[in-house]
Residue, then its C-alpha position, 0 to 999 in steps of 0.5 A: m283315727r279315733l279322736t276324743m275331746k276332753s275339757l281342760t282345767g287348771n289342773s289338767p295334766d296336758l295343760q303344759q302341752v297346750s301352752n307349748l302348742l299355743y305359743e309355738t303355733f300362734p303369733k304373739i298378736e293372736r295369742l291370748p294368755l292361757d290363764l285368761l283362756l282357762y278362766r273364760s272356759n269356766f263360763e257357759g258356752i266356752d270350752l278349752l278342749a284337748i284332742y286325743d287319738e287313742g289317748i295320745f295328745i294330738g292338739f287342742t281347740y278353743v271354742v265359743t258358742y253363742k246363740k246360733l253361732m259357734y266360733v273356733q278361736y283356736l285349732a292347733v295340731d302338735s307338729r309331730f302329727r301335722s299333715k296326717g289328716y288330724g286337722g280335717a278330722i278335728l274339724s269333722r269332730i267339731k262339726e259332730e259335736y257342735g252341728d246345731y250351730q253355725i260354725v265360724l272361724n277367722i283366718e289371716v286375709v290372703d294378701a300377696n304383700t305379706g311375708n307368709y303369703g304361701q302359708r295363708v294360701t295353704r291355710k285357706k285351701f285347707y279350710v275350703r277342702n273341709g267345707y268352709a267358705s268365705s262369709g263375706l265378713f271381716f274381723r278387725d282388731r287393733f292389730d290385724v284384719y282376718e277373713v271370717m270363714v263359715h261352714g255351711d250356710k254363708e249368711v252370718d249375722p254380723a251383729e250376732l258375731t259381734d255380740l259373741m265377741r263382746t260376750f267372750y272378750g268382755t266389754s273392756l277387752f273388746m273395746y281395747l282390741e277395737i273389734q269390728i265385724s264388717r262386710s269390707 
């Protein structure tokens, strides 16, 4: 496996594959419009990256850096390549590329009362196997609650994470989504 990451623009040939994967992988309430993602990726510290293995499109990630934090907004692997070690390899590649940052991401809270409980458990185990742990923080928006996972040091500054989200989303969207970062 020889993964490479390439920044995407509105003219990138693999943009349709990213769009398809975004809509296939993430529920509607978690999906930001691809046009917004592309627009925001023109800003400093925000990258929409296609992932390739030997030139073959494997998936994509969308990352935001701010001060000492790096936030993984999206990570998706094409269904043809799932369960073949690519997810962990992509996380390792992200760690190599952004190792100076404290890496955080959100996952759905593991709740036995949800329809996709098994999927949530599997997802959390995947991240734990790859060096992530609960930060003790929760990300709330007007639609759902997510657990904030962190690679390495478990102490994440909630104010810094809130500032990252406000910077990424912009004040209006941040307020519309009613984003809150808290310990419970």
